[in-house]
N, C-alpha and C positions, 0 to 999 in steps of 0.2 A: 639263634640264637640261643637252642638247646642247650649250647656248651656254656653260655652265660651264665646259667643258672651256679654252675663250679666255682666261680666270681667270687661268692658267702662265703666258700672257705678260705678265697687268697688274701682275705685284709682280715679274718677275721681276728688274730692278734690286736690289728693297728689301734681300733675303737675300744679296746678292753685294756691294753696295756698303757696307752698315757696319762701323763699326769704322774704328777712329785710322790717319790718314795718316803714315805714321814717315820722316826722313830720310832721304836718299841713303848707302850709303857715298861718302866721297870729300869731297863736300860738291862735285863738280865742277860746273860749268853746264852744262846740258844742249843739247843740238844743237837747231837749228833744225829744224821736223819738214820732211819733204821734200814740197813742195805738187805735184798734179799739176794739170793745168787750170787755173796760176793767171791767172784774169780780174777779182781784186780781191775775191773772194771772193759766193758768191751772192745775189742779191736776191730773186730769184723759187726757189722748193721745188717740183716736181711731182713727180708719181709715179701710183700706180695702186695698187687694192687688188683683187689678183685671188684671190678668196677658193676656197675647194676647198668649203666646202656648198651646195649647192644653194638651202638655206631658209633661205638668210641673208639675203635681199631682203625675207622675208617678216617679219624682225622686228621691223622697224619703217619706219615712211614717211617719217621725217626724218634720214638717214645723217649724221653730223656725222665733218669732219676736222677736227683742230686740232693746233698748237704748244703743248706744256703742258711747263712747269717743271718740273725732276723734282730739284732742290733738298730739298725734302723730306726725302729719304733721306737728306741729310747731319745734316740739322736733326734729327728725330727718331727717328730709328734704330728704328723700331718700326710697325704696321701691325694695324687694328681692319679695317679694309675695302676694297675693292679697288682706289677709288681714292686712298688715303692716300698711295701717292708723291706726288702730282703735289701742287706748292704752290699751295691754293686760295687763297690772299693775293696769289699769281701773278698778273699777269692769260693768258689763255685766250689764242693767237690762231688765230682761224678761217679756214678754207681754203674753198674755192669748187671745188664739184663740178663738174665739165666733162662729165662724162656720167654716168647713168641708173643708178641701183643693179640694178637690174629686168633691165640689156643687161649686165651686167658686162663687164669688170672696171671697180669701180668710179676713175675718175682726178678729180684733183683740182689744183690748184693755192692757193699759201701766198706773198703777198710779207711779207717779213720785213721786219720796223720796223728803221727806222737806229739807232735804242739802243733795245734791248728792255728793259723794267722788269724783269727775272728777277733772283735772288739769284743773286751771285756766289760759289762754294764752291772753294779754294783746294786740287786735286788732285795735286799735282807731288810727293806725298811727300820734300820737305826741310821742316828744321825752321825756315824762314821763314816769319811769316804775308803772305802778297802778298793782292792783290785776288782773283785766281783768274780763276773763265770763267763763263758759263751755259754749263747742258747742258739738251739741250730732246728732244723725243722726238715723232716725229710720230706722231698716236695716232686710228685708228677707234674710232666708237661713233653709238648713236642718238639723237636727242633725246629724252627722257623726262621731267625736273622741269622746268614753269616755261620753261625758255631751252633755249639752244644750250650753252650753259656747263656744265660739271661741276662737279657738287657732292657730298660725302662719303655721297652717298645713291645715286649712282649710280656707271658703272665703266665697263671701255674692253673691246673685246672683244681688238682687235688693234694693237701699232704698229708701229713702226721697230726696234723691236731683238727677239731671239732668248731663250730662253731652254734647259737643261737640263730633261730630263723624266726623268733618275734621281731618285732618292731623295736617295743619299747626295751630289748634286748639283747638287740641287734648288734652280731659277731661280735661277741660275746665268748671270748673263749668257755667253753665248757666239759672238756674232754681231748682225750689223744693222746700223743706222746711227744716230748722235746728230747731232746740229747743235748746233755748240758756237758760242758768240760772245764774244771776249777782247774787253774794252774798253780794253787795252793791247799792243802789243808785248812778246812774251818770256815768255808768262804760258804756263805747265807744264801738261802733258797728257800719260794713258798713249798709247804706240805699240805696245803690244800687252799680253797677257795676263799675260806674266812663268810662272816655271816653275810655277809654282801655278795657272797655268791659270783663277785669278780677276783680275777689275778692280778697279784702287782699293784694290791690295794693298803691302807696302812693295817688293816684289821687278819691280813693273813698270816696261818703260825708261819715258824720260820723254821728248819733243821738246817744244820749246817753239813758241807757236801766231805766226802775225801777227796783226793786228789785225782786227777787225770777226768776221765768218761763215765759220764752215768746217763743211764735212759730213767726218766721220771716221767710216770704211768696216772697221766692224770685221770683217767675212770674211775680212780677207787679211793674212799673215803678213810683215812688221810692218804695221798698219794704214797705210790708204788717206787722203792730207789732201786733199780737191778743194776748189777756190775756183772753178768755174766760174760764169758769171753765173746761168744756169739748172741749177738742182741739181735732181739725180736721186735721191731718196729712198723706193721704196715699206714699202706696209703689207705686213709675211710673218707668215708662221704659224711659230712655231715646231715643227722635225723631232718626230714621232710624233704632232701636232694636225690635221693635216688629214684631210677625210671619208677614206674609204674605201671605195676602190671595185673589186666585183671583178666589174664587170659583162663584163669583155672575155675574161672567162677561160671555158673551157668547163663544163659544169654541176659533172663529179666535180672537177675543182680548184677554182674556188669553195666547193663546198661543203666540202673538204678546207681551203682557207683559214680560212672561217669557224668550221670546229671550233677548229682548232688559234686562234684572235684567243679564240672565248668559252671552250674551256677553259682558259684563263690569266685573262681578264677578267670572264668573267662576274662580280657581286657576292654571289649568292647558290647559289652549289653546294651551301657545305655545308648550308645551311638548305633547300633545297627537296631532297635529298641526289639532286641531277642524277647522275648517272653517265653519264658523256661514252663511254667505252668500249661499254659498253652501246647507245646510240645510234647511235653510228657501227658499229654492227652489226646495229644493226636498220634504218637506211635509206643508208646509204652502197650498198646493192647495188641497191637499186631505182631511186636517181639513177644510178648504172652504168646502169641495165639500160634506163634512159630514154634516155641520153645515146647510149647505143652502139645503138638504135631509132628515134634523133632523135624522141621520143615528147612533147612541149609539155606532153601533159595529165598524163601520167605525172609530169614535174618538178614539174609543179604542185601535183599531188597529195601529194607525197611530203613536198615543202618545207611542206604546207600541217598535216601529219600531224606531220613533225618540232619544229614550231612549237608544235602545241597539247600533244606531251607532255613543254612546260617551262612547269612550274604558275607565271605570274611576266604578268601582265596588261603589263608594260613589253616586252617579247618580243614581236618582229612581224614578221612577214614578208607582205608583199603579195602570196601568191599568188592569195587568194582573187578579187583583181581582176581575176585572170584566168581564173578560174574563173566569173564573175558569171553568167553564163547557167547553169551548172551547177546552181549556186546559188541563183536564181530560179527555176528545178526543181524542185529538191529542198524546196524550204521553199514554196513557189508555192499550196499546197493547205494548207485548213484545214478545223475545223468550227464556225469562226463561235462559238467561248467562248473564254474565258483563264481562266487558274488560278491561284489565290494560297494560299498554306500559313499556316494563322492559326499562332501561337505555341503552341495546344495540339496541334500537328499533323495536325489537318483541312485537307484539302483542299475546296476549296468554288470553285464559280463565280462569277466579278465582274466576267464581258463575258459577253452572248449577241445576236449580231449577229440582231437582225429578217429571219426568214424565212431563216435562216442553217440549216445541218443539225441541227445541238443543237436549235434553237427549236422546230424539226418535228419532231422527236422527243422533246419533252416537257419537254427539259431548262431549267428555269429557274435563275433569279438565286439565289444562295445556295446551290444545290443542291450536293452531298459527291458529290465523285467520290469510288467506295470503289476501284475496282480498272479496268484497263484490259490487255485483251486478258490477263486471266488473274491480272494480277500486281496484287499492292497498289500503290497509286495511288504512298504515296510509295518506292515497290520500280520502280517505272517512270518515274517523274519523273529517279530517278537514274540510269537507261541510255539518258535521251537523251543525245541531240547537241547543244551548243547553240555554234551558230555564230559566237557573235561571241567565243568565247575565244581566248585562254587566258586566266584567273582567279588574280588572285594569292591571293585571298579563300574559303573554302568559300561564306561566303552571296550572295557575287556569285554563285560560278555555279550554286548553288541558284534563284535567283533567274531566272538565264538559262534554265535548263533547263526551269523552268516554265513561261517563254513558249512555247519551242521544241518543249514537249510534243505537240502537232498537230500540229506543222510536216512537212508532205511531201508528196512528191511528188501533184499530183492523182486521185483516183479510189485512194487509200489506203484498206482498210475497219480502221475500229476497232472493237472488241465495250466497252463503257464500260459497267459498272453503276453506278449514282448513285443518290442517296436525295433528292427535292424536301424542299424546308424542309414541316414540318407532312404527308407521305405516312409511311403505317405503314408501307410494308418498302420492299425496294430496287428502281429496275427494270433490267433489262439491256435493252442496245441494241445495234443495228452501223448505225456513220455511216459515209459514206463523203467523203472531203475533196473538197470545191467549192475553186475559184478563190478566196482573199478573203485580205485582209492587213489587214484592218481587226481584226483578232485581235493580233497580232502588234503593230502599230504599237500599241494602247491602252495593254501591259505597256509600252514601252516608255520606257526612263530620261529618252528626249529629249522625251515623248510634250506637243506644243503647241509645238515649237520650229520656227520658219521658212529660220531660217537668214542673216533680215535684222537679226538683233538689235547692237542693239549691245554693247561689252562690258559692260559694267554698267547696270542703268537702278534708280534710287530715287526713292520715292514719302516720304508720311508718310501712313499709318494711319490707320483712325476714331478708333481707339484712341489716337493722338498719336502712338505710336512711332513713329520711322524705321523705312523699310524699304529694302533696298538689297539686290540681286541680280546676284551677277558671274554673267557664265554664260561667261569664257573668260579666262586668264591668259596667253592666246597671239593675242592680239588686238594691234593697234599699240599700241606701248609709250606712245605721247607722247599718243594719243588714250586710252589704258585710265585712265590719271595725271592729264591732268585731268578729267575726268569723275570721278573719283575722290573728288578735291582740292574739283570743286565741291560732291559729293555732303554730304561734311564740312562744309562752311560752311557750308552749304543748314542741315541738323543744327543746327549751332551755334547759328547766328543762330533761328532757330526752338524752341530750349530742349529740343526734343524729347529727354525722360527715360528712353528708353530705345533699341534700337540690333535690328532683328531682322536678321543676315544669312543669305540665303538661296541655298547653296552647292551643292543639291540636281541641278544639271544641268552644273555647273563640269567638265570631261574634264582640267584641269591646264593648264600653260605654263611658262611664264617666273619664275623667282625674283626676276627682272628688276624685273617686276612686282610678284607677292607680296610682295614682302620690304618695298619702296618702301611700302606701302600699310599692309603692319600696323604702321609708325613713326608712325602717326597715332592710334594706341591705346598707346604708352609713354611715360613720363618718361625713360628712362634708357635708355643703350644694354643691352642683354642677350641676352647667349648665346643661341642656340635649338636648337644643334648640329651637326653638319659631316655631314663623307664619307669612306670609305675608298674607297682605292681599288686596283691591283695596279701593283706596281712589279718590272719586270722584272730591274732587278741584286738585288733581295730574295728573289724570286720568291715573295710573300707579298702580303697586303693591308694597309696602312700609312694612319694618318690623315692629311689631306693637311689642314697651316693653311692653307691658300688657300683651300678650305672652310668653314672656321669660319663659321657664318652670326650674325650681330649685327645686331641690330634698330636703325639710326637711328632717332633721334625725328625727326618733324616737324617744324617750327616749332612754339614753342606755343600761337601763335593756332588752328593747324588742329587740335588734339591736342582727342579726344573722351571722354570722362571717362564716360557714363554707362554704367550695365549693358549688354550684353550678350547675345544666345541668339542662337546660329549653326544653322540648319537644315542637317544633312547625311543623306546614304545613298551606296550603292552607286555613283551615277554622280557620285560628288563623286571625283575621280581623283590621282592624281602629286601636282602642286604642290598644289591642292585641298585635299591632305590637310595635306600641310606647314604652310598659311597657317591651316588650322583647328587644328591640332595649336601650334601658336608662341600661338592665339588661349588655348588650355588653360593656358596657363603665367601668366595674368591672372587675379585673383581673382574680376571680375566679369564673365568670361564663364562661360555654362553650352552645352553642344552637347544639341543635341535631335533625336532622328531616330529610325525604326524599325529603322534595322540599321547598321550602322558602314561609314565609308566602304571603297572599292573595296581600299584595301591594296598603291597600290602607291608603296612607299616607297624609294625608288633612283633616280640619274641615268641616262640615256641617252644612247648614244652611235649612232648610226644611218649606215648604208653601203649600198651598191648589189650587186645580184646579177644571174646574168646577162639580157640584156635590159633593164638599166637599173631592175630591178624593188626598190623601198624595203623597206628592212629595219633595224633597230632591236632593241638588245640592252641589259639593267644591266650597268652597269659601276661606279656609285657606289652603295657601299654607305649609305644615309643612315641617320645614328645622332641622336639625342633631346641632349634637353640632360645628360643623363646619359652620353651618347658608345653609347647602348647602342641598337642595332637597335629602332625603336618602330614601325614605320607597315606596315613588309611583311608581307605575311600576317595583317595582324590589322586594320588599319585604325586610325581615328580611334572610337574606340567611345563614342555619345551618353552623356552622365551624366546627362540625363533621359532615360529609354525611354519610347517612348509605344508602345504593347501596338497587337500586328496582331490584334485582334479582329473576330469581327461586325460591335462598332458599329467601330469604327474603318475598316475594310472598305469599309464601306456609307456612312458616313456624306456627307455633303452638304458637299461647301464642303473647304477644307484643310482637314487636321488637324493637320497639322506647325504649319503658320504658326500655329492656333488656341493648340495647345500652346506657342508659342513666345512668343504674348502673353499667355496666361493663367500662365504663368512670369513672364513681367515685371510683369505687373501684380500678382504674390505677394511681386515681392523690393521694389515699390514700396510698400506696406502696410508688407511688416518695417520699412522704410526710416523 
């Protein structure tokens, strides 16, 4: 959801341009525009996008700069999706990238058409109907679907204009550049915002333009009208949407700046019961002391503890990577066994490392752990530190505590009371950790992943059902969507009657990918929820209409109509959860799992701390189709719960996949 902040710029024109243009008082002929660099009008537009988000190059492999006709604003007067302001019936003029986005900034050139085929719009505020002008912006996006031209399922990250970020004036145009084409001399265009600070309203001062292309710079008062042969137009970010960087500050100054930012903008202060004053009282003295003593280690420890004090899996400060050697030491020892809790509350051993300490002590697979160091097993697990925190949902935290239950420095002693299956009495043993990580890897959500997986993989199961595993929504946009389209067409052509979507190892990513994929299951535009954000001018959170998520159906030939079984678990987080939730709005979909998803139900903003340390926190309060908080802290729960018992825990094969297939069989039999 970080990229979603760019949406503020996408529809910036929409709300500012609505409404009729009325006649100027007095009926006087407007004066001609004062032209700078009158070289006959631009033939080439060049510029650059100097992005502030260091992750921007990772969002896609095919950055696209193009000239887009915004006349749709004047025709439609409304929007449902982020690119709706573009007239999609008007040709888009593609630019040529002259530098790589990976080197930043991204530079481009656009050769302007001699006679553009855009839509003429009369914007001179008089009562006479005149041909008007064509109005364009330069836009930046990534190639997502089929070809580099943008359709209504896609969006724009940033453009050549900027907008207000205040709630009362939200989306009102406040600067940047238009590229305007006048088919004949004398067509009117505003030379300023007028007293109401809004463009294309009754009080705009009007000037006339010469025939041809003109660059209109709205960052000056009055506007500057440039007719250079080679025009300069940059892609820009509105004030308030730039990447936040505290890395050049001192430790304490950066901590104070972070708290000031999060105190207002963090999305779930009330829901989580976060007491910012208490956190400052607890952690600021530690930060000050670390800075005074020039103690980097103390600084990292303080930030890590601060991070863990907020129960939100989207809140992340990358202090642990600076403490990696310590992490390896603290978790490097194990007992050669892993444990899981059953639904009935028992704690069983579900992995034993051959010749490890547990096996040498006689602990067998399926043994019940009764106590650890004199504490009942359940109480002991509650006391464990799970290094992969923080967590939004209790079930996610519990599973991770079980993973780390016996992780400790090599040589740590544990007294464990257990009872092997079939044994008449419990046994108490003293075990000492040895260097091994197999037991930790065994229970990882990412077990089996190599890091070389495609964004998604698909096949047809022996049962005849389609199977698609989505590993990530954080990979290359174009590649992800091409693979998805290929999968859907293959399943449709094969006539598969049901589809299993495996989301268990999907850590989330971009709605720009997930929402487009969802369109392959919907026959009509469907509202699925929105987000609320903090507005400084209101000093409260309000729903932002720009973030209304509406699923746009894919072309009819690509839509899949079979029944769907979605497999989830706590390894499904963030956008994976929004994707799964949206599928629950369909009548033909069921959610299968042992546990709900991770419960990360918001949009994030990233920032940097001293030393270039990456950090992020939740700024978007995710809301469902009923405009209520729906994922944060709870996740998407299975409607078909597969129990965690001895049968399922120790079954061979993939229990959840078998359950999904059995469910589809039952549905088919019923139909």
